[in-house]
C-alpha positions as CSV (number, residue, x, y, z in Angstrom):
1,X,-25.2,-13.7,-0.2
2,X,-25.8,-15.3,-3.6
3,X,-24.6,-14.1,-6.9
4,X,-26.4,-12.4,-9.6
5,X,-26.2,-15.4,-12.1
6,X,-28.3,-13.4,-14.7
7,X,-25.3,-10.9,-15.3
8,X,-23.6,-13.7,-17.2
9,X,-26.4,-13.4,-19.8
10,X,-24.9,-10.1,-21.0
11,X,-22.1,-12.2,-22.5
12,X,-24.2,-14.7,-24.5
13,X,-22.4,-13.6,-27.3
14,X,-19.5,-15.7,-26.1
15,X,-21.7,-18.9,-26.7
16,X,-21.9,-18.2,-30.4
17,X,-18.1,-17.0,-30.8
18,X,-17.2,-16.3,-34.6
19,X,-13.5,-16.1,-35.8
20,X,-12.0,-12.6,-35.3
21,X,-9.5,-10.6,-37.3
22,X,-6.0,-10.4,-36.2
23,X,-6.5,-6.8,-35.0
24,X,-9.6,-7.5,-33.2
25,X,-8.0,-10.7,-31.5
26,X,-4.5,-9.5,-30.6
27,X,-4.5,-5.7,-30.8
28,X,-7.9,-4.2,-29.8
29,X,-9.1,-7.4,-28.1
30,X,-12.2,-7.5,-25.9
31,X,-11.1,-10.9,-24.4
32,X,-9.8,-10.3,-20.7
33,X,-7.1,-12.9,-21.1
34,X,-5.5,-11.2,-24.2
35,X,-5.8,-7.9,-22.4
36,X,-4.1,-9.4,-19.3
37,X,-1.3,-10.7,-21.7
38,X,-1.0,-7.3,-23.1
39,X,-0.6,-5.5,-19.8
40,X,2.0,-8.2,-18.9
41,X,4.1,-7.6,-21.8
42,X,4.0,-3.9,-21.7
43,X,4.7,-3.9,-18.0
44,X,7.4,-6.4,-18.4
45,X,9.1,-4.1,-20.8
46,X,8.8,-1.1,-18.3
47,X,10.4,-3.4,-15.8
48,X,13.5,-3.7,-18.2
49,X,13.7,0.1,-18.5
50,X,13.5,0.8,-14.8
51,X,15.9,-2.0,-14.0
52,X,18.5,-0.6,-16.7
53,X,18.0,2.6,-14.9
54,X,18.8,1.1,-11.5
55,X,22.1,-0.7,-13.1
56,X,23.1,2.9,-14.3
57,X,22.6,4.3,-11.0
58,X,24.5,1.6,-9.3
59,X,27.2,1.7,-11.7
60,X,27.8,5.4,-10.7
61,X,27.3,5.1,-7.0
62,X,29.9,2.0,-6.8
63,X,32.6,3.9,-8.4
64,X,31.7,7.8,-8.2
65,X,35.3,8.7,-9.1
66,X,34.8,7.5,-12.8
67,X,32.0,10.4,-13.4
68,X,29.5,8.0,-15.1
69,X,26.8,10.3,-14.7
70,X,26.5,14.2,-14.0
71,X,24.5,15.2,-11.0
72,X,21.5,16.3,-13.1
73,X,21.4,13.0,-14.9
74,X,21.7,11.0,-11.8
75,X,18.7,12.7,-10.3
76,X,16.8,12.2,-13.5
77,X,17.7,8.5,-13.6
78,X,16.6,8.0,-9.8
79,X,13.3,9.8,-10.7
80,X,12.4,7.8,-13.6
81,X,13.7,4.5,-11.9
82,X,11.1,5.0,-9.1
83,X,8.3,6.3,-11.5
84,X,8.5,3.4,-13.8
85,X,9.0,0.6,-11.2
86,X,6.2,2.0,-8.9
87,X,3.5,3.2,-11.3
88,X,4.3,1.5,-14.7
89,X,5.3,-1.8,-13.5
90,X,4.3,-2.9,-10.0
91,X,0.9,-1.2,-9.9
92,X,0.0,-2.0,-13.3
93,X,1.1,-5.6,-13.7
94,X,-0.7,-6.6,-10.4
95,X,-4.0,-5.0,-11.4
96,X,-3.9,-4.8,-15.1
97,X,-2.1,-8.2,-15.9
98,X,-3.2,-10.3,-13.0
99,X,-6.4,-8.7,-12.2
100,X,-7.7,-8.8,-15.9
101,X,-6.5,-12.5,-16.4
102,X,-7.7,-14.1,-13.2
103,X,-10.9,-12.4,-12.1
104,X,-13.2,-13.8,-14.6
105,X,-11.6,-17.2,-14.4
106,X,-11.7,-17.5,-10.7
107,X,-15.2,-16.3,-10.5
108,X,-16.6,-18.5,-13.2
109,X,-17.4,-15.8,-15.6
110,X,-17.0,-15.7,-19.3
111,X,-15.4,-12.2,-19.3
112,X,-15.3,-9.0,-17.5
113,X,-18.5,-7.1,-16.8
114,X,-17.5,-4.3,-19.4
115,X,-15.4,-5.6,-22.2
116,X,-15.0,-2.5,-24.1
117,X,-14.0,-0.6,-21.3
118,X,-11.4,-3.2,-20.4
119,X,-9.9,-2.6,-23.7
120,X,-10.2,1.1,-23.3
121,X,-8.4,0.9,-20.0
122,X,-5.2,-0.9,-21.7
123,X,-5.3,1.5,-24.6
124,X,-5.5,4.6,-22.3
125,X,-2.3,3.1,-20.4
126,X,-0.4,2.7,-23.6
127,X,-0.3,6.6,-24.3
128,X,0.9,7.0,-20.7
129,X,3.8,4.9,-21.5
130,X,4.7,6.4,-24.7
131,X,4.5,10.0,-23.3
132,X,6.7,8.9,-20.2
133,X,9.3,7.5,-22.6
134,X,9.2,10.4,-24.9
135,X,10.2,12.5,-21.8
136,X,13.6,10.9,-22.1
137,X,14.3,12.7,-25.5
138,X,12.9,16.2,-24.9
139,X,15.2,19.2,-24.3
140,X,16.3,19.3,-20.9
141,X,15.7,15.8,-20.4
142,X,13.1,13.8,-18.1
143,X,11.8,14.6,-14.8
144,X,14.5,15.0,-12.1
145,X,12.7,16.0,-8.9
146,X,12.2,12.4,-7.5
147,X,9.2,10.0,-8.2
148,X,7.3,12.2,-5.6
149,X,7.9,15.4,-7.7
150,X,7.9,17.7,-4.6
151,X,6.7,21.4,-5.1
152,X,7.9,23.8,-5.7
153,X,10.7,22.3,-7.7
154,X,8.2,20.4,-10.0
155,X,5.8,23.5,-10.0
156,X,8.2,25.9,-11.7
157,X,10.0,25.3,-15.0
158,X,13.3,26.7,-14.2
159,X,13.5,25.7,-10.5
160,X,15.8,22.7,-11.2
161,X,17.7,20.9,-14.1
162,X,14.9,18.4,-14.0
163,X,11.9,20.9,-14.0
164,X,11.5,21.3,-17.8
165,X,9.3,20.0,-20.6
166,X,10.2,16.5,-19.2
167,X,8.5,17.2,-15.8
168,X,5.2,18.4,-17.6
169,X,5.4,15.1,-19.6
170,X,5.6,13.3,-16.4
171,X,2.5,15.2,-15.1
172,X,0.6,14.2,-18.2
173,X,1.7,10.6,-18.2
174,X,0.8,9.9,-14.6
175,X,-2.6,11.8,-15.1
176,X,-3.5,9.6,-17.9
177,X,-2.2,6.3,-16.3
178,X,-4.6,7.1,-13.1
179,X,-7.6,7.4,-15.7
180,X,-6.6,3.9,-17.1
181,X,-6.4,2.7,-13.4
182,X,-9.8,4.0,-12.6
183,X,-11.6,2.3,-15.7
184,X,-10.0,-0.9,-14.6
185,X,-10.9,-0.6,-10.9
186,X,-14.5,0.1,-11.8
187,X,-14.5,-3.0,-14.0
188,X,-12.9,-5.2,-11.4
189,X,-15.5,-4.1,-8.5
190,X,-18.5,-4.6,-10.9
191,X,-17.4,-7.8,-12.3
192,X,-16.7,-9.4,-8.8
193,X,-19.9,-8.2,-7.3
194,X,-22.4,-9.2,-10.1
195,X,-20.8,-11.9,-12.4
196,X,-19.8,-14.7,-9.8
197,X,-20.7,-18.3,-10.6
198,X,-23.8,-20.0,-9.0
199,X,-22.7,-21.1,-5.4
200,X,-19.6,-18.7,-5.3
201,X,-20.5,-16.6,-2.2
202,X,-18.1,-13.9,-1.0
203,X,-17.1,-16.2,1.6
204,X,-15.8,-18.6,-0.9
205,X,-13.6,-16.1,-3.0
206,X,-9.8,-17.2,-3.0
207,X,-7.5,-14.7,-1.2
208,X,-6.2,-13.4,-4.6
209,X,-9.5,-12.1,-5.4
210,X,-10.1,-10.4,-2.1
211,X,-6.6,-8.6,-2.6
212,X,-7.7,-7.4,-5.9
213,X,-11.2,-6.3,-4.9
214,X,-9.7,-4.4,-1.9
215,X,-7.1,-2.9,-4.3
216,X,-9.8,-1.6,-6.5
217,X,-11.5,0.0,-3.6
218,X,-8.4,1.8,-2.6
219,X,-7.7,2.9,-6.2
220,X,-11.2,4.3,-6.4
221,X,-10.9,6.3,-3.2
222,X,-7.3,7.5,-3.5
223,X,-6.2,8.0,-7.2
224,X,-8.8,10.9,-7.7
225,X,-7.0,12.8,-4.9
226,X,-3.6,12.4,-7.0
227,X,-5.3,13.3,-10.1
228,X,-6.6,16.7,-8.8
229,X,-3.2,17.5,-7.3
230,X,-1.6,16.6,-10.7
231,X,-4.1,18.9,-12.5
232,X,-3.5,21.8,-9.8
233,X,0.6,21.3,-10.4
234,X,0.0,21.3,-14.4
235,X,-1.7,24.7,-13.8
236,X,1.0,26.0,-11.5
237,X,3.4,25.2,-14.3
238,X,1.5,26.2,-17.5
239,X,-1.3,28.9,-16.4
240,X,0.4,30.8,-13.6
241,X,-1.7,29.6,-10.8
242,X,-0.2,29.3,-7.3
243,X,-1.5,26.2,-5.6
244,X,1.9,25.0,-4.6
245,X,4.2,27.9,-5.1
246,X,4.4,30.3,-2.0
247,X,4.9,34.2,-2.3
248,X,8.5,35.7,-2.3
249,X,10.1,32.5,-3.8
250,X,13.2,33.6,-5.8
251,X,14.8,31.5,-8.7
252,X,18.3,32.7,-10.3
253,X,17.9,35.9,-8.0
254,X,14.7,36.9,-9.4
255,X,11.2,36.9,-7.3
256,X,8.7,34.4,-8.8
257,X,5.2,36.0,-9.5
258,X,3.2,33.8,-7.6
259,X,1.6,34.2,-4.2
260,X,-0.5,32.5,-2.0
261,X,0.4,28.8,-2.6
262,X,1.5,26.2,-0.1
263,X,4.2,23.7,-1.0
264,X,3.3,21.3,1.8
265,X,-0.2,20.9,0.2
266,X,1.5,18.8,-2.6
267,X,3.0,16.5,0.0
268,X,-0.4,15.9,1.8
269,X,-2.0,15.4,-1.4
270,X,0.6,13.0,-2.7
271,X,0.7,11.0,0.2
272,X,-2.8,10.7,0.9
273,X,-2.8,8.8,-2.4
274,X,0.9,7.6,-1.7
275,X,0.3,5.3,1.3
276,X,-2.8,3.6,-0.1
277,X,-0.6,3.1,-2.9
278,X,1.8,1.2,-1.1
279,X,-1.1,-1.2,0.0
280,X,-2.3,-1.3,-3.6
281,X,1.2,-2.7,-4.3
282,X,1.1,-5.3,-1.5
283,X,-2.5,-6.4,-0.9
284,X,-2.7,-8.3,-4.4
285,X,0.6,-10.0,-3.7
286,X,-0.7,-11.0,-0.2
287,X,-3.6,-12.7,-1.9
288,X,-1.4,-14.4,-4.5
289,X,1.0,-15.6,-1.8
290,X,-1.9,-17.0,0.2
291,X,-3.1,-19.2,-2.7
292,X,0.4,-20.4,-3.6
293,X,1.2,-21.5,-0.3
294,X,-2.0,-23.2,0.4
295,X,-1.7,-25.0,-2.7
296,X,1.7,-26.2,-2.2
297,X,1.7,-27.0,1.3
298,X,-1.5,-29.1,0.6
299,X,-3.5,-27.5,3.4
300,X,-6.2,-25.3,3.6
301,X,-5.3,-21.6,4.3
302,X,-5.2,-21.0,8.1
303,X,-7.6,-18.5,9.4
304,X,-9.4,-17.5,6.2
305,X,-11.8,-15.0,7.8
306,X,-9.0,-13.4,9.7
307,X,-7.1,-13.2,6.4
308,X,-10.1,-11.4,4.7
309,X,-10.6,-9.0,7.8
310,X,-6.9,-8.3,8.1
311,X,-6.7,-7.2,4.3
312,X,-9.8,-5.0,4.8
313,X,-8.2,-3.4,8.1
314,X,-5.2,-2.7,6.2
315,X,-7.2,-0.9,3.3
316,X,-9.0,1.0,6.0
317,X,-6.0,2.2,8.1
318,X,-4.0,2.8,5.0
319,X,-5.9,6.3,4.7
320,X,-4.9,7.2,8.2
321,X,-1.1,7.1,8.2
322,X,-0.1,9.4,5.3
323,X,1.6,11.9,7.9
324,X,4.3,9.4,8.6
325,X,6.1,10.6,5.4
326,X,6.0,14.1,6.7
327,X,7.5,13.9,10.2
328,X,10.1,16.4,9.2
329,X,8.0,18.8,7.7
330,X,7.5,20.9,10.9
331,X,4.1,19.3,12.0
332,X,2.8,19.5,15.5
333,X,4.3,16.8,17.7
334,X,0.9,15.9,19.0
335,X,-0.3,15.2,15.3
336,X,3.1,13.5,14.7
337,X,2.2,11.0,17.6
338,X,-1.3,10.5,16.1
339,X,0.2,9.3,12.9
340,X,2.8,7.3,15.0
341,X,0.1,5.4,16.8
342,X,-1.9,4.8,13.5
343,X,1.2,3.5,11.6
344,X,2.1,1.1,14.6
345,X,-1.7,-0.1,14.6
346,X,-1.5,-1.1,10.9
347,X,1.4,-3.6,11.8
348,X,-1.0,-5.7,13.8
349,X,-3.1,-7.2,10.6
350,X,0.1,-7.4,8.9
351,X,1.3,-9.6,11.7
352,X,-1.8,-11.7,11.7
353,X,-1.3,-12.5,7.9
354,X,2.4,-13.3,8.4
355,X,1.5,-15.9,11.4
356,X,-1.1,-17.6,9.4
357,X,1.1,-18.0,6.4
358,X,3.6,-19.7,8.6
359,X,0.9,-21.6,10.3
360,X,-0.3,-22.9,6.9
361,X,3.0,-24.0,6.2
362,X,3.7,-25.9,9.4
363,X,3.4,-29.6,9.1
364,X,2.4,-29.2,5.4
365,X,3.1,-31.8,2.6
366,X,5.2,-29.3,1.0
367,X,6.1,-29.3,-2.7
368,X,9.0,-26.9,-3.1
369,X,7.9,-25.6,-6.6
370,X,9.6,-22.2,-7.9
371,X,6.2,-20.6,-7.3
372,X,6.4,-21.7,-3.6
373,X,10.0,-20.9,-3.1
374,X,9.2,-17.2,-4.2
375,X,5.9,-17.0,-1.9
376,X,8.0,-18.2,1.1
377,X,10.5,-15.8,0.4
378,X,8.0,-13.1,-0.1
379,X,7.2,-13.6,3.7
380,X,10.8,-13.1,4.4
381,X,11.0,-9.8,2.6
382,X,7.8,-8.6,4.0
383,X,9.0,-9.1,7.6
384,X,12.4,-7.8,7.1
385,X,11.0,-4.6,5.6
386,X,8.2,-4.5,8.2
387,X,10.5,-4.6,11.1
388,X,12.7,-1.6,9.6
389,X,9.3,0.3,9.3
390,X,8.6,-0.1,13.1
391,X,11.6,2.2,13.4
392,X,10.6,4.7,10.9
393,X,7.0,4.8,12.5
394,X,8.3,6.5,15.6
395,X,8.6,10.2,14.7
396,X,11.8,10.8,17.3
397,X,13.7,8.0,15.2
398,X,12.5,9.0,11.7
399,X,13.6,12.6,12.2
400,X,17.1,11.2,12.0
401,X,16.6,8.2,9.4
402,X,14.1,10.3,7.2
403,X,15.8,10.7,3.5
404,X,18.7,8.4,4.3
405,X,19.3,4.8,2.8
406,X,17.5,3.4,5.8
407,X,14.2,4.4,4.1
408,X,15.4,3.3,0.9
409,X,16.2,-0.3,2.1
410,X,13.0,-0.2,4.1
411,X,10.6,0.4,1.2
412,X,12.4,-1.8,-1.2
413,X,12.0,-4.7,1.0
414,X,8.6,-4.2,2.1
415,X,7.0,-2.8,-1.0
416,X,9.1,-3.3,-4.1
417,X,11.0,-6.7,-3.7
418,X,8.2,-8.2,-1.8
419,X,5.7,-7.3,-4.5
420,X,8.2,-8.5,-7.2
421,X,8.5,-11.8,-5.6
422,X,4.8,-12.3,-5.5
423,X,4.7,-11.5,-9.3
424,X,7.4,-14.1,-9.8
425,X,5.4,-16.6,-7.7
426,X,2.1,-15.6,-9.6
427,X,3.9,-15.9,-13.0
428,X,5.4,-19.4,-12.4
429,X,2.0,-20.5,-10.7
430,X,-0.3,-19.4,-13.4
431,X,2.0,-19.6,-16.5
432,X,0.4,-22.9,-17.5
433,X,-3.0,-21.3,-17.6
434,X,-1.6,-18.1,-19.4
435,X,0.1,-20.0,-22.1
436,X,-0.9,-23.7,-21.9
437,X,2.9,-24.5,-21.3
438,X,4.9,-25.2,-18.4
439,X,8.1,-23.2,-17.4
440,X,11.4,-24.8,-16.7
441,X,11.6,-25.5,-13.0
442,X,15.3,-26.0,-12.6
443,X,15.8,-22.6,-14.4
444,X,13.2,-21.1,-12.1
445,X,15.1,-22.3,-9.0
446,X,18.4,-20.8,-10.4
447,X,16.5,-17.6,-11.1
448,X,15.2,-17.8,-7.4
449,X,18.5,-18.3,-5.7
450,X,20.2,-15.6,-7.6
451,X,17.3,-13.2,-7.3
452,X,17.0,-13.9,-3.3
453,X,20.5,-13.3,-2.7
454,X,20.7,-10.4,-5.1
455,X,17.9,-8.8,-3.2
456,X,19.5,-9.0,0.2
457,X,22.9,-8.4,-1.0
458,X,21.6,-4.9,-2.5
459,X,19.1,-3.7,0.1
460,X,20.0,-5.0,3.5
461,X,23.4,-3.2,3.6
462,X,21.4,0.1,3.0
463,X,20.4,0.0,6.4
464,X,23.9,0.6,7.4
465,X,24.4,3.3,5.0
466,X,21.5,5.0,6.4
467,X,22.5,4.7,10.1
468,X,25.8,6.2,8.8
469,X,24.0,9.2,7.6
470,X,24.1,8.8,3.9
471,X,21.3,10.8,2.2
472,X,19.2,8.8,-0.3
473,X,19.6,11.1,-3.3
474,X,23.3,12.0,-2.7
475,X,25.0,12.2,-6.0
476,X,28.3,11.0,-4.8
477,X,29.3,10.0,-1.3
478,X,32.6,11.2,-1.6
479,X,31.3,14.7,-1.2
480,X,31.3,14.2,2.9
481,X,34.7,12.9,4.3
482,X,32.5,10.9,7.0
483,X,31.0,8.7,4.4
484,X,34.3,7.6,3.1
485,X,34.5,4.5,5.5
486,X,31.2,3.2,3.8
487,X,32.3,3.2,0.2
488,X,33.3,-0.6,0.0
489,X,29.7,-1.3,1.1
490,X,28.4,0.7,-2.0
491,X,30.7,-1.4,-4.0
492,X,29.3,-4.4,-2.5
493,X,25.7,-3.1,-3.1
494,X,26.3,-2.5,-6.7
495,X,27.9,-5.9,-7.3
496,X,25.0,-7.6,-5.7
497,X,22.5,-5.3,-7.8
498,X,24.6,-6.5,-11.0
499,X,23.8,-10.1,-9.8
500,X,20.1,-9.3,-9.3
501,X,19.8,-7.7,-12.9
502,X,21.7,-10.6,-14.4
503,X,19.4,-13.1,-12.8
504,X,16.4,-11.5,-14.7
505,X,17.9,-12.4,-17.9
506,X,17.4,-16.1,-16.9
507,X,13.6,-15.3,-16.2
508,X,13.3,-13.5,-19.5
509,X,14.7,-16.5,-21.5
510,X,12.8,-19.1,-19.5
511,X,9.5,-17.1,-19.9
512,X,9.7,-16.6,-23.6
513,X,11.3,-20.0,-24.4
514,X,8.6,-21.5,-22.3
515,X,5.7,-19.7,-23.8
516,X,6.7,-21.0,-27.4
517,X,8.2,-24.3,-26.8
518,X,7.7,-25.4,-23.2
519,X,6.1,-28.8,-22.5
520,X,2.2,-28.6,-22.7
521,X,0.4,-28.3,-19.6
522,X,-2.3,-30.3,-18.2
523,X,-5.6,-28.5,-17.3
524,X,-4.6,-28.7,-13.6
525,X,-1.0,-29.4,-13.2
526,X,-0.6,-28.1,-9.5
527,X,-3.7,-30.1,-8.4
528,X,-5.4,-26.8,-7.2
529,X,-9.0,-26.2,-6.2
530,X,-10.0,-22.8,-7.6
531,X,-12.1,-22.4,-10.6
532,X,-9.4,-21.2,-13.2
533,X,-7.9,-24.8,-13.0
534,X,-11.4,-26.3,-14.2
535,X,-10.9,-24.4,-17.4
536,X,-8.6,-25.7,-20.3
537,X,-4.8,-24.6,-20.4
538,X,-5.1,-22.2,-22.0
539,X,-8.7,-21.1,-21.5
540,X,-10.9,-20.9,-24.7
541,X,-13.0,-17.6,-25.6
542,X,-15.7,-17.4,-23.1
543,X,-13.6,-19.7,-20.6
544,X,-16.0,-22.6,-20.2
545,X,-18.8,-24.3,-22.5
546,X,-21.1,-23.8,-19.5
547,X,-21.1,-21.9,-16.5
548,X,-19.4,-23.7,-13.5
549,X,-21.1,-24.3,-10.4
550,X,-19.5,-23.8,-7.0
551,X,-20.1,-26.1,-4.1
552,X,-17.3,-25.4,-1.7
553,X,-14.5,-22.9,-0.7
554,X,-11.0,-23.0,-2.7
555,X,-8.9,-24.5,0.1
556,X,-10.3,-28.1,0.7
557,X,-6.7,-29.8,0.5
558,X,-5.9,-33.0,2.2
559,X,-9.5,-33.6,3.4
560,X,-9.5,-36.9,5.7
561,X,-11.2,-39.7,3.8
562,X,-11.1,-37.9,0.3
563,X,-9.6,-40.1,-2.4
564,X,-7.2,-37.3,-3.4
565,X,-5.6,-34.4,-1.5
566,X,-7.5,-31.8,-3.3
567,X,-11.1,-31.2,-4.1
568,X,-12.0,-28.5,-6.8
569,X,-14.5,-26.1,-6.0
570,X,-16.9,-27.6,-8.5
571,X,-17.0,-31.0,-6.9
572,X,-20.3,-31.3,-4.8
573,X,-19.8,-31.4,-1.1
574,X,-22.5,-34.6,-0.9
575,X,-20.1,-36.6,-3.0
576,X,-17.2,-36.3,-0.7
577,X,-16.2,-36.5,3.2
578,X,-17.0,-33.7,5.4
579,X,-13.9,-31.7,5.9
580,X,-12.3,-32.3,9.4
581,X,-10.6,-28.6,9.6
582,X,-14.0,-26.8,9.2
583,X,-13.5,-25.4,5.8
584,X,-15.7,-27.8,3.9
585,X,-18.5,-25.3,3.5
586,X,-16.2,-22.5,2.8
587,X,-18.2,-20.0,4.8
588,X,-21.6,-19.5,2.9
589,X,-21.9,-16.2,3.9
């Protein structure tokens, strides 16, 4: 399938680019690279907010006798930590920052298909951030019903300490964020489908782009479901409707004048969005890790077609497993068994990817850069979290583990920490292209070691807390005598979390110092093959003087007989030896 090269003509204005004002260049920019950086900086700030909340929670849980937080404040901190990290950091940095910056560069386009819509998506995201942050300062404080905001607690203003105005602002902020993400997803799909450089068939796309492409499809199909649920929940709170509020509910001894609602409907709608969201957070990282591992092992990615098909399979199956979050809701055991089977099946394409990464590394000429260390550690975290997921996929086991720290350990490994490590891998890898400078590698390795140890020290012991029966939202373990024996483990977890948090200060210093004063980067410092490395570092407005032409796939490393161990996509096949590994044509489909 050849590309629609004429689409690039829409952006002919780039060829005659004229100087722009400060506001147009740095604030309301139409340039995909600047918008990607804007997303990165805002989401980095939100990561600091979410991380600070985590440190606050761990300070309390390690030494609950000190009373650092009261119960209402603790639940609010837990709610906002999850909300900030999942919605406003991980989701947005992977699509908004990496997606915006990389897509045109990796497909040989001068910009996104709709630059104005791209700018609009960022400036729709900003109000959602401000509204969420404002909820910390309203009477009653921020939302406190968990990042899932289960009804009816979230549907009635007086149902819990965290159900006041802060909960309403939470709903509005997420609704605006979803709108922003839909703008971006439409732009991503249109750009990748219509604006690829001549010769860049779908079979020659880097796996990072395949991850972003499938992620955009998942967002378009799942985000509207959550948006509809958010609107209904807002109406329950403000207009007296009863979508999620059942009849006969009492608050403070008074019967609530609602009838006909179904609280479980919120869970179904939320998790129909929520499980695709898990893979929205991991498919992009899977692509990033694939490209980083291939580059620094100096080998073509093993099983390219299988990798693409496994990503697509994961995306499809992600819509068939939402019920495993609801095994304890009283669902029919036959239905529970159905969700158990579909959840087990989704492990197959994940395992394919894992073995392909390991095979790519096997006997490679490995360069232990910071980016590669994070990419390999991603595989470790993903496998660790995936193994605990097998336990939770079985409904008889999940009935005991549900809502315990075993679940907290699982999703922090497989989703949060794994995605975070891919973000670090991508940042260290593409930093030269972002800012035209190199990050400090020794500092990067120190950052990696402390972060890796901090992650395992923080989250692995939580499996033991879960098997001991500790509830995930328990304000203080001392409430129950049977948990007294695991309090030293909570202290260890808190100390590990402080190491993890302190390690990020090294990254922040390295990031900003390197962006301003790091050594100048070459055009292609890693000797990589994909198109972005043929542009200047950093790329100018429009990215290239002329549209590049693609002749091969992006994984021609260590081709026998070639003068160097890499062959960029712009090198004609006729000028190089035929690849012995079968990837030289790159799949011309």
